[in-house]
C-alpha positions in Angstrom: 31.0 44.2 29.0 30.0 47.1 26.8 26.5 47.7 25.6 27.2 46.7 21.9 28.9 43.5 23.1 25.9 42.7 25.2 23.6 43.2 22.2 25.8 40.9 20.1 25.5 38.2 22.7 21.7 38.6 22.9 21.5 38.4 19.1 23.6 35.3 18.9 21.6 33.7 21.6 18.3 34.6 19.9 19.6 33.0 16.6 20.6 29.9 18.4 17.2 29.5 20.1 15.4 30.1 16.8 17.6 27.5 15.0 17.0 24.9 17.8 13.2 25.5 17.5 13.3 25.0 13.8 15.4 21.8 14.0 13.4 20.2 16.8 10.1 21.3 15.3 11.0 19.7 11.9 12.2 16.6 13.8 8.9 16.4 15.7 6.9 16.5 12.5 9.1 13.9 10.8 8.6 11.6 13.8 4.9 11.3 13.1 4.4 8.2 11.0 1.7 7.0 8.6 1.5 3.2 8.4 0.2 2.8 4.8 3.3 2.7 2.6 1.5 4.3 -0.4 0.9 7.5 1.6 3.8 7.8 3.9 6.2 10.0 2.0 4.9 13.2 3.7 2.4 14.0 6.4 0.9 17.2 7.8 -1.5 17.0 10.7 -2.3 15.7 14.1 0.1 13.3 15.9 -0.2 11.1 18.9 2.5 8.7 20.2 4.5 9.1 17.0 1.6 8.2 14.7 -0.7 10.2 12.5 -3.8 10.9 14.7 -6.7 13.3 14.1 -7.1 15.4 11.0 -4.3 15.2 8.4 -3.0 15.0 4.9 -0.7 12.2 3.8 1.0 12.0 0.4 3.1 9.4 -1.4 2.2 7.5 -4.5 -1.4 8.0 -3.4 -2.9 10.8 -1.3 -5.3 10.7 1.7 -6.9 13.7 3.4 -9.1 13.1 6.5 -9.1 11.5 9.9 -6.3 9.3 11.2 -6.1 7.0 14.2 -3.0 5.1 15.2 -1.3 5.9 11.9 -4.1 4.7 9.6 -7.1 6.3 7.9 -9.9 6.1 10.4 -13.1 8.2 10.3 -14.1 10.3 7.3 -11.7 11.0 4.5 -10.8 11.1 0.8 -8.3 8.7 -0.7 -6.9 9.4 -4.2 -5.1 6.5 -6.0 -2.3 7.2 -8.5 -4.5 5.6 -11.2 -7.2 8.3 -10.7 -9.6 6.3 -8.6 -11.1 8.1 -5.6 -12.9 6.8 -2.5 -14.7 9.4 -0.3 -16.3 8.1 2.9 -15.7 6.3 6.1 -12.6 4.4 7.1 -11.8 1.9 9.9 -8.2 0.8 10.7 -7.0 1.8 7.2 -9.8 0.0 5.2 -13.0 1.4 3.6 -15.7 0.7 6.2 -19.2 2.3 6.3 -20.8 4.7 4.0 -18.8 5.9 1.0 -18.4 6.3 -2.8 -15.7 4.9 -5.0 -15.2 6.4 -8.5 -12.9 5.1 -11.2 -12.5 5.0 -14.9 -11.9 1.9 -17.2 -11.3 2.4 -20.9 -12.6 6.0 -20.7 -15.8 4.9 -19.0 -16.4 6.6 -15.6 -18.0 4.4 -12.9 -19.2 5.2 -9.4 -20.2 2.9 -6.6 -22.0 4.3 -3.7 -23.0 2.3 -0.7 -21.8 0.6 2.5 -18.3 -0.9 2.7 -17.1 -3.7 5.0 
């Protein structure tokens, strides 16, 4: 095999390897699921056993940025609802739990509730 033929084979092999890395890398990211339907359209962040785990950002109709455990918000995070309401605080198994603040607006009147959630 000539030198230029060898280089062509090396180039093709390199492109194939890069393509496979991109395809399987995208697949691995897509296989990490968020269990809350309102925020499962896209997810960037930590993953464990196919579920969102650790720090992450999940988007859908609503948005959540913070800690995840077993596919659900768990730990500290901020949840933004499509209606403009925001909860910033602690989460446990996908529910507000612990210290946090909830802000929303009704008829142009802004309201905030700060306290412990169960």
